[in-house]
C-alpha positions in Angstrom: -36.9 -30.9 -4.3 -33.5 -29.4 -4.1 -30.4 -30.8 -2.3 -27.9 -28.1 -1.3 -24.5 -28.4 0.2 -21.7 -26.3 1.6 -18.6 -28.6 1.2 -15.7 -27.4 3.4 -12.3 -28.8 4.2 -13.4 -29.5 7.8 -17.2 -30.0 7.7 -20.0 -30.2 5.2 -23.5 -28.8 5.7 -26.3 -30.5 3.7 -30.0 -29.7 3.5 -33.1 -30.7 1.5 -35.5 -27.9 0.4 -39.0 -27.9 -1.0 -39.1 -24.3 -2.2 -37.2 -21.0 -2.1 -39.7 -19.6 0.4 -38.4 -22.2 2.9 -34.8 -21.4 2.3 -34.2 -20.8 6.0 -36.2 -23.8 7.1 -35.1 -26.9 5.2 -37.0 -30.2 5.4 -33.9 -32.0 6.5 -30.4 -30.8 7.5 -27.2 -32.3 8.8 -23.5 -31.4 9.4 -21.0 -34.1 8.6 -17.1 -34.3 9.0 -15.7 -34.0 5.5 -12.4 -35.7 6.1 -14.0 -38.9 7.4 -15.3 -39.7 3.9 -13.4 -40.8 0.8 -15.6 -38.9 -1.7 -18.4 -36.3 -1.8 -20.7 -39.0 -3.1 -20.0 -41.2 -0.1 -20.8 -38.3 2.2 -24.0 -37.3 0.4 -25.2 -40.9 0.3 -24.7 -41.2 4.1 -26.9 -38.1 4.5 -29.6 -39.5 2.2 -29.7 -42.8 4.0 -31.0 -40.9 7.0 -34.0 -39.6 5.1 -37.1 -41.5 4.1 -36.9 -41.0 0.3 -39.9 -43.3 -0.5 -42.1 -40.4 -1.5 -39.3 -37.9 -2.4 -37.6 -37.3 -5.7 -34.6 -34.9 -5.7 -34.7 -33.0 -8.9 -31.5 -30.9 -8.5 -28.4 -30.6 -6.3 -26.1 -27.7 -5.9 -22.9 -28.1 -4.0 -20.7 -25.1 -2.9 -17.1 -26.5 -2.9 -14.0 -25.0 -1.4 -12.0 -24.7 -4.5 -12.1 -23.5 -8.2 -14.8 -25.0 -10.4 -13.8 -25.4 -14.1 -16.0 -27.0 -16.8 -18.1 -28.8 -14.2 -15.1 -30.2 -12.4 -13.6 -29.3 -9.0 -11.1 -30.4 -6.4 -11.4 -29.5 -2.8 -8.4 -27.3 -1.9 -7.8 -28.9 1.5 -9.2 -32.4 0.8 -8.1 -35.2 -1.6 -11.5 -35.1 -3.4 -12.1 -34.8 -7.1 -15.6 -34.1 -8.3 -17.4 -34.0 -11.6 -21.0 -32.9 -12.2 -21.9 -35.7 -14.7 -20.3 -38.4 -12.5 -22.2 -37.1 -9.4 -25.5 -37.2 -11.4 -25.0 -40.8 -12.2 -23.7 -41.9 -8.7 -26.3 -40.0 -6.8 -29.1 -40.6 -9.3 -30.0 -36.9 -9.4 -30.9 -35.4 -12.8 -29.1 -32.2 -12.4 -26.0 -31.5 -10.3 -24.1 -28.2 -10.2 -20.7 -27.6 -8.5 -20.3 -24.0 -7.4 -17.3 -22.3 -5.8 -18.1 -22.1 -2.0 -17.4 -18.3 -2.0 -19.7 -17.9 -4.9 -22.3 -19.7 -2.9 -21.6 -17.5 0.1 -21.7 -14.3 -2.0 -25.0 -15.4 -3.6 -26.6 -15.2 -0.1 -25.3 -11.7 0.7 -28.3 -9.8 -0.7 -30.6 -12.2 1.3 -29.0 -11.6 4.7 -30.9 -9.9 7.5 -29.5 -7.5 10.1 -29.6 -10.3 12.6 -27.2 -12.3 10.4 -24.6 -9.6 10.7 -22.3 -7.8 13.2 -21.2 -4.4 11.9 -17.7 -3.3 12.7 -17.8 -0.1 10.6 -21.1 1.4 9.5 -19.5 3.6 6.8 -21.5 5.2 4.0 -22.3 2.5 1.5 -22.8 3.5 -2.1 -26.1 2.5 -3.6 -25.6 -0.6 -5.7 -21.9 -0.4 -5.0 -19.6 -3.4 -5.5 -19.6 -5.8 -2.6 -16.6 -7.9 -1.4 -16.5 -11.1 0.7 -13.4 -12.2 2.6 -13.8 -15.5 4.4 -11.2 -17.1 6.6 -12.3 -20.6 7.4 -10.2 -23.7 6.9 -8.7 -21.8 4.0 -9.1 -18.2 2.8 -11.9 -17.5 0.3 -12.7 -14.3 -1.5 -15.5 -13.2 -3.9 -17.0 -10.1 -5.5 -20.6 -9.0 -6.2 -21.2 -6.3 -8.9 -24.5 -4.7 -9.8 -25.7 -5.3 -13.4 -28.6 -2.9 -13.3 -31.2 -5.4 -12.0 -29.4 -7.5 -9.4 -26.0 -8.5 -8.0 -23.9 -10.7 -10.1 -21.4 -13.0 -8.3 -17.7 -13.4 -9.3 -15.7 -16.1 -7.5 -11.9 -15.7 -7.1 -8.9 -17.5 -5.7 -7.6 -14.2 -4.2 -6.7 -16.0 -0.9 -3.7 -17.6 -2.7 -2.0 -14.3 -3.7 1.4 -13.4 -2.2 1.3 -12.4 1.4 2.5 -8.7 1.8 3.7 -7.8 5.3 2.8 -4.4 6.7 5.0 -4.2 9.7 8.3 -5.6 11.1 6.6 -8.5 12.9 5.0 -9.6 9.6 8.2 -9.2 7.7 9.8 -11.6 10.2 6.8 -14.0 9.8 7.3 -14.0 6.0 11.0 -14.7 6.3 10.3 -17.5 8.7 7.7 -19.1 6.4 9.8 -18.7 3.3 12.5 -20.8 4.9 9.9 -23.6 5.2 7.8 -23.3 2.0 8.3 -22.0 -1.5 5.3 -19.7 -1.7 3.6 -17.8 1.2 0.1 -16.8 0.4 -2.5 -14.9 2.5 -4.1 -18.3 3.2 -0.9 -19.4 4.9 -1.3 -16.6 7.5 -5.0 -15.7 7.4 -7.1 -18.9 7.8 -7.5 -22.0 9.9 -4.5 -23.6 8.3 -2.6 -20.3 8.7 -3.1 -19.6 12.4 -0.7 -22.4 13.5 1.9 -20.9 11.2 1.7 -17.6 13.1 1.8 -19.5 16.4 4.9 -21.4 15.4 6.7 -18.2 14.5 5.8 -16.5 17.8 6.9 -19.6 19.7 10.2 -19.7 17.8 10.8 -16.0 18.6 10.9 -16.8 22.3 8.9 -13.7 23.2 6.2 -15.7 24.9 6.5 -18.9 26.9 4.3 -21.8 25.9 2.6 -23.2 29.0 3.0 -26.9 29.5 -0.8 -27.5 29.6 -1.0 -25.8 26.2 1.9 -27.8 24.8 0.2 -31.0 26.0 -3.1 -30.1 24.4 -1.6 -29.1 21.1 0.4 -32.4 20.9 -2.9 -34.3 21.2 -4.8 -32.7 18.3 -4.4 -32.7 14.6 -6.0 -29.3 14.1 -4.3 -26.8 16.4 -6.5 -23.8 15.5 -9.5 -24.5 17.8 -7.1 -24.9 20.8 -5.3 -21.6 19.9 -8.5 -19.7 19.5 -10.0 -21.0 22.8 -6.9 -20.1 24.7 -6.9 -16.6 23.2 -10.5 -16.1 24.1 -10.4 -17.5 27.6 -10.7 -15.1 30.6 -7.3 -13.6 31.5 -7.6 -14.8 35.2 -7.3 -18.4 33.9 -3.8 -17.8 32.7 -2.2 -18.8 36.0 -5.0 -21.2 37.0 -6.2 -23.1 33.9 -9.2 -25.4 34.2 -9.4 -28.9 32.7 -10.5 -27.3 29.4 -7.5 -25.0 29.5 -7.2 -21.3 30.1 -5.8 -18.1 28.7 -2.4 -18.2 27.1 -0.6 -15.0 26.2 1.1 -16.7 23.2 -2.3 -17.5 21.8 -3.6 -14.0 22.4 -0.7 -12.6 20.5 -1.3 -15.1 17.7 -4.9 -14.2 17.2 -4.1 -10.5 17.5 -1.5 -10.9 14.7 -4.1 -12.9 12.7 -6.7 -10.1 13.1 -4.1 -7.5 12.0 -3.4 -9.5 8.8 -7.1 -10.0 8.1 -7.7 -6.2 8.5 -4.9 -5.4 6.0 -6.1 -8.0 3.5 -9.8 -6.8 3.9 -8.6 -3.3 3.0 -6.6 -4.7 0.0 -9.7 -6.5 -1.3 -11.8 -3.3 -1.1 -9.2 -1.4 -3.1 -8.7 -4.1 -5.7 -12.4 -4.3 -6.6 -13.5 -0.8 -5.4 -16.1 -2.3 -3.0 -17.9 0.9 -2.1 -21.0 -1.1 -1.1 -19.3 -2.8 1.7 -17.1 -5.8 2.7 -18.4 -8.9 4.4 -16.2 -11.2 6.6 -17.4 -14.8 6.3 -16.0 -18.1 7.2 -15.8 -19.8 10.6 -13.1 -17.7 12.3 -14.4 -14.1 12.4 -17.4 -14.8 14.6 -15.2 -16.7 17.0 -12.7 -13.9 17.5 -15.1 -10.9 17.5 -13.5 -9.1 20.4 -10.2 -8.9 18.4 -12.1 -7.5 15.4 -14.1 -5.0 17.5 -10.8 -3.5 18.7 -10.2 -0.2 17.0 -6.8 -1.5 15.8 -8.6 -3.8 13.3 -10.4 -0.9 11.6 -7.3 1.3 11.8 -5.3 -1.3 9.9 -8.2 -1.8 7.5 -8.2 1.9 6.7 -4.5 2.4 6.7 -4.1 2.7 2.9 -2.2 5.9 2.5 -4.0 8.4 0.2 -7.0 6.1 0.1 -7.5 5.9 3.9 -10.4 8.4 3.8 -12.2 6.4 1.1 -11.8 3.2 3.2 -13.4 5.0 6.2 -16.7 5.2 4.2 -16.7 1.4 3.4 -19.0 -0.7 5.7 -17.4 -3.8 7.3 -19.7 -6.6 8.5 -19.0 -9.9 10.1 -21.4 -12.7 8.9 -22.8 -14.4 12.0 -25.0 -16.9 10.2 -22.9 -20.1 9.8 -25.3 -21.5 7.2 -24.8 -18.5 4.7 -23.0 -20.7 2.1 -25.8 -23.3 2.3 -28.4 -20.6 1.9 -26.5 -19.3 -1.1 -26.2 -22.7 -2.8 -29.9 -23.3 -2.3 -30.8 -19.8 -3.7 -28.6 -20.4 -6.7 -30.3 -23.8 -7.3 -33.9 -22.4 -7.2 -33.0 -19.3 -9.3 -31.5 -21.6 -12.0 
């Protein structure tokens, strides 16, 4: 029996598996709100209480965690959790526990994905066994790489989402200046993730170009996480701008925010391809890309992705896919566990 988990800053997916053949159909599965638990062990124990373990022995657990894993220890980037493999083995009474970077888990699943798991933005001309890249804006911004070793793809995690944000137009230069006045370091995660979207919104609001509707201001004041509200208002039908429903409506300021976000994501996706020479393709993971597909399907996204000077022609041949399967990191963690 294998327990696998995708531990995110917002939510955690857990599942119990009997074999790798059943990797898409776990015996038990649940999604729990991460921030409501003091530790990972508390969250896992809550999940296990829901299962009849009288005839079940869990032999191994693999947890993909949103943060770097060093010497069997990890800290969730956007949660106050500290985890250690040996301590989790004792606390959970599981003989083997492995902590895996969440993007490494997601990347592990890439070769297992089906066409139905993906939405292709650019078909390109993928190189056989070419390097693959993963860029995943969720709560934070994760990035990973897969390289072919002659027999299979080998996964390399990274913390590339925390590199310096590089503006590509006047709007983004202004955004960088605005954020540098408020924080000492501005990374891509600060402008290209769930925690970054409100930063773009704040800058656009401060610029005065768009008016913030009162109903939107009221909704944003009521929530701790502004991102879902901004995304919903950007994706709502345009006709609801002047006649919002109880759930809200379209807001031009939110449309501009998500459009700017998509532009930054396009530029960083192209950067990632160049940095690792991802001629096999790049995969957009995380929770945000599937929710803003119309903005990514716009030709402007691919134009910005390919806008790399002398290397623009090369970028045109690189496939770009959006991962639609929201359990991809869970599948990857389970696959890693069975392969080990």
